[in-house]
RONU-612774 format. One record per residue: x, y, z of N, C-alpha, C, CB in turn; residue in three letters; residue number from 1. Coordinates in steps of 0.05 Angstrom, whole numbers, m for minus. Glycine has a CB too. Layout:
X Y Z X Y Z X Y Z X Y Z Ala NUM
...
% end
This chain:
m122 m737 766 m141 m740 745 m125 m735 718 m167 m720 749 Unk 1
m128 m748 696 m114 m740 679 m126 m718 659 m106 m761 669 Unk 2
m153 m712 661 m169 m696 637 m177 m670 654 m200 m715 624 Unk 3
m170 m647 639 m174 m616 640 m196 m606 624 m149 m602 630 Unk 4
m205 m590 635 m229 m583 618 m226 m545 620 m264 m600 635 Unk 5
m223 m538 591 m219 m508 595 m236 m491 571 m183 m499 594 Unk 6
m246 m466 574 m257 m455 565 m294 m467 562 m240 m450 546 Unk 7
m299 m471 585 m328 m486 589 m351 m466 583 m332 m499 621 Unk 8
m364 m468 565 m387 m443 564 m416 m460 555 m378 m415 535 Unk 9
m435 m448 554 m460 m462 542 m480 m438 536 m475 m486 564 Unk 10
m494 m446 515 m520 m422 506 m540 m440 501 m517 m401 477 Unk 11
m561 m425 497 m589 m443 492 m586 m448 462 m621 m425 500 Unk 12
m601 m468 458 m607 m479 430 m635 m474 418 m602 m510 430 Unk 13
m654 m480 441 m683 m472 435 m703 m463 456 m696 m495 424 Unk 14
m709 m440 458 m727 m423 471 m722 m431 497 m755 m425 463 Unk 15
m703 m431 520 m694 m440 542 m705 m471 552 m701 m418 560 Unk 16
m701 m485 535 m716 m514 539 m690 m529 533 m745 m524 517 Unk 17
m672 m531 513 m653 m540 506 m626 m526 509 m659 m546 486 Unk 18
m605 m535 510 m582 m521 522 m561 m534 511 m579 m521 553 Unk 19
m536 m522 499 m517 m546 497 m489 m526 512 m512 m559 456 Unk 20
m468 m544 509 m444 m532 522 m426 m551 508 m443 m531 556 Unk 21
m402 m535 512 m372 m528 493 m354 m527 512 m368 m500 475 Unk 22
m331 m538 508 m310 m536 517 m286 m552 505 m315 m540 541 Unk 23
m262 m547 518 m235 m556 503 m231 m585 528 m202 m524 501 Unk 24
m225 m601 518 m214 m627 536 m185 m630 534 m227 m655 526 Unk 25
m177 m631 553 m145 m647 546 m135 m665 566 m118 m625 545 Unk 26
m124 m691 551 m118 m709 567 m90 m710 570 m128 m731 559 Unk 27
m80 m709 593 m49 m707 604 m43 m722 613 m40 m691 619 Unk 28
m53 m750 611 m45 m774 624 m30 m792 601 m70 m789 638 Unk 29
m25 m811 605 m17 m832 578 m30 m853 574 9 m843 579 Unk 30
m53 m856 588 m78 m879 583 m98 m866 562 m98 m887 614 Unk 31
m112 m873 549 m135 m869 532 m156 m870 542 m137 m883 513 Unk 32
m173 m846 550 m198 m838 565 m223 m828 548 m190 m815 583 Unk 33
m244 m837 555 m264 m829 541 m284 m814 551 m274 m847 532 Unk 34
m295 m791 546 m323 m786 560 m347 m800 555 m332 m763 555 Unk 35
m357 m815 571 m379 m832 568 m404 m828 582 m371 m855 574 Unk 36
m410 m803 594 m434 m792 606 m433 m770 614 m444 m804 624 Unk 37
m452 m754 618 m451 m730 627 m482 m721 646 m446 m712 598 Unk 38
m475 m715 664 m503 m701 678 m496 m671 689 m515 m722 707 Unk 39
m520 m655 702 m519 m629 711 m543 m629 732 m522 m609 686 Unk 40
m538 m621 752 m554 m611 769 m570 m591 763 m543 m606 786 Unk 41
m563 m572 740 m581 m552 734 m600 m560 705 m563 m525 731 Unk 42
m607 m587 696 m617 m593 681 m628 m620 684 m602 m587 664 Unk 43
m646 m627 676 m659 m654 684 m643 m681 667 m695 m652 673 Unk 44
m635 m678 642 m630 m689 626 m602 m686 611 m648 m687 615 Unk 45
m579 m697 599 m554 m682 595 m550 m712 571 m527 m676 630 Unk 46
m537 m705 553 m524 m721 535 m500 m714 514 m544 m729 521 Unk 47
m489 m736 509 m470 m729 483 m480 m733 459 m445 m743 482 Unk 48
m479 m707 440 m485 m711 417 m464 m701 396 m509 m700 415 Unk 49
m473 m708 372 m453 m694 348 m473 m685 328 m429 m718 331 Unk 50
m468 m678 306 m484 m672 282 m470 m689 263 m485 m641 274 Unk 51
m485 m705 250 m485 m711 217 m502 m701 195 m489 m737 213 Unk 52
m489 m709 167 m504 m690 152 m512 m719 134 m486 m659 136 Unk 53
m541 m721 129 m559 m740 116 m572 m731 100 m573 m752 129 Unk 54
m565 m738 69 m582 m731 47 m578 m698 44 m615 m742 53 Unk 55
m559 m691 56 m558 m657 48 m569 m642 75 m581 m646 18 Unk 56
m580 m654 95 m590 m641 123 m573 m646 138 m614 m649 136 Unk 57
m572 m627 163 m549 m635 188 m572 m649 209 m529 m601 204 Unk 58
m567 m675 220 m577 m686 235 m563 m696 263 m585 m701 221 Unk 59
m581 m685 283 m564 m690 308 m567 m718 322 m572 m669 330 Unk 60
m546 m734 327 m550 m757 335 m534 m751 361 m541 m780 314 Unk 61
m549 m785 377 m532 m791 403 m507 m801 406 m542 m807 417 Unk 62
m487 m798 418 m462 m818 422 m460 m830 447 m436 m804 419 Unk 63
m448 m854 443 m443 m871 473 m417 m864 483 m443 m904 471 Unk 64
m398 m849 467 m370 m840 485 m359 m813 462 m340 m875 488 Unk 65
m341 m804 477 m324 m784 461 m287 m790 470 m337 m748 473 Unk 66
m276 m797 456 m248 m805 459 m232 m774 466 m237 m821 428 Unk 67
m227 m773 490 m207 m748 492 m179 m754 494 m213 m730 515 Unk 68
m171 m737 472 m141 m744 459 m124 m721 468 m140 m747 422 Unk 69
m104 m706 469 m86 m685 477 m107 m667 481 m63 m677 456 Unk 70
m117 m655 457 m129 m637 454 m164 m641 445 m111 m626 437 Unk 71
m183 m644 448 m204 m647 447 m223 m632 448 m207 m659 456 Unk 72
m234 m619 427 m254 m591 430 m287 m600 424 m242 m563 403 Unk 73
m299 m592 448 m335 m598 440 m344 m572 422 m360 m598 474 Unk 74
m355 m570 400 m356 m547 388 m386 m550 372 m328 m543 369 Unk 75
m401 m526 368 m421 m528 354 m417 m543 324 m431 m503 354 Unk 76
m434 m562 318 m440 m578 292 m421 m598 286 m442 m562 268 Unk 77
m409 m605 316 m400 m630 324 m403 m640 343 m382 m632 322 Unk 78
m380 m653 357 m389 m667 381 m391 m644 397 m371 m690 393 Unk 79
m411 m647 427 m418 m627 447 m437 m646 468 m436 m599 431 Unk 80
m439 m626 484 m457 m634 505 m487 m623 503 m445 m626 532 Unk 81
m508 m638 500 m540 m625 497 m546 m627 532 m568 m650 472 Unk 82
m558 m607 543 m571 m610 563 m600 m594 567 m552 m605 580 Unk 83
m619 m611 577 m646 m611 570 m668 m602 596 m650 m641 559 Unk 84
m687 m589 590 m700 m589 614 m691 m575 637 m701 m612 621 Unk 85
m690 m548 642 m676 m536 663 m686 m538 691 m675 m511 656 Unk 86
m674 m548 712 m689 m554 732 m695 m529 754 m676 m576 744 Unk 87
m690 m508 741 m696 m485 751 m701 m461 731 m675 m479 769 Unk 88
m711 m439 733 m713 m421 709 m684 m404 709 m741 m398 713 Unk 89
m668 m423 694 m638 m408 689 m647 m374 673 m613 m433 660 Unk 90
m622 m355 681 m625 m333 662 m597 m335 653 m633 m304 674 Unk 91
m599 m316 624 m574 m309 612 m553 m300 627 m577 m292 595 Unk 92
m530 m313 629 m508 m308 648 m500 m321 675 m512 m284 655 Unk 93
m525 m342 678 m521 m354 700 m496 m380 686 m553 m365 716 Unk 94
m481 m384 707 m467 m411 699 m477 m435 709 m440 m412 706 Unk 95
m475 m455 695 m488 m483 700 m462 m506 704 m510 m492 671 Unk 96
m466 m521 726 m455 m541 731 m450 m570 713 m466 m544 750 Unk 97
m437 m576 706 m432 m600 690 m411 m625 700 m424 m589 664 Unk 98
m423 m642 701 m410 m669 713 m399 m689 692 m431 m684 731 Unk 99
m374 m695 681 m369 m709 664 m363 m734 670 m354 m699 653 Unk 100
m365 m758 666 m360 m784 674 m341 m798 655 m385 m800 677 Unk 101
m317 m809 664 m302 m816 643 m299 m850 644 m273 m801 644 Unk 102
m286 m861 627 m287 m889 618 m267 m905 640 m277 m891 585 Unk 103
m256 m883 655 m238 m897 675 m252 m895 709 m206 m881 672 Unk 104
m275 m889 703 m290 m882 734 m294 m860 742 m279 m890 755 Unk 105
m270 m838 736 m265 m818 745 m290 m793 741 m239 m814 734 Unk 106
m297 m774 752 m313 m757 748 m299 m724 748 m335 m763 769 Unk 107
m307 m714 735 m294 m679 728 m315 m658 728 m279 m674 695 Unk 108
m322 m655 748 m338 m627 750 m330 m605 738 m339 m617 776 Unk 109
m351 m584 724 m335 m566 705 m358 m544 713 m329 m578 667 Unk 110
m351 m518 718 m369 m499 716 m373 m478 688 m362 m484 738 Unk 111
m393 m485 674 m393 m471 645 m408 m444 648 m408 m489 620 Unk 112
m390 m422 636 m393 m399 640 m424 m391 616 m362 m384 634 Unk 113
m438 m372 618 m456 m362 604 m439 m355 574 m469 m338 620 Unk 114
m447 m364 550 m430 m358 525 m453 m350 499 m411 m389 516 Unk 115
m466 m332 502 m491 m326 483 m470 m328 453 m509 m289 490 Unk 116
m451 m323 455 m434 m329 430 m414 m342 431 m425 m311 420 Unk 117
m420 m371 434 m400 m400 442 m403 m403 416 m410 m430 463 Unk 118
m378 m415 411 m372 m423 385 m385 m441 374 m350 m429 381 Unk 119
% end
């Protein structure tokens, strides 16, 4: 596999219903690869999202893909993973499993640690 994930962490965004996950992705291969979808057994829904500015306000928008270059960071206020509707009562401090689906057909399973102060 040509994609590595590092520093995966997650934090609640709204009232323990919506969380976001952040991580550093590294493409170690020579071919271009994109993150095309995300899932998690810990959440009913998972999406790729970004934040844009429209008329002076920050607006969240869905993404079809995130190209993974040599170093790609998923961070608050930019590209990130949105996780909605936990499948069980998650507690602060619990790790969550995230499955990244890539444009080359491969999948990468990542464990994201709790990070209340996730950047």
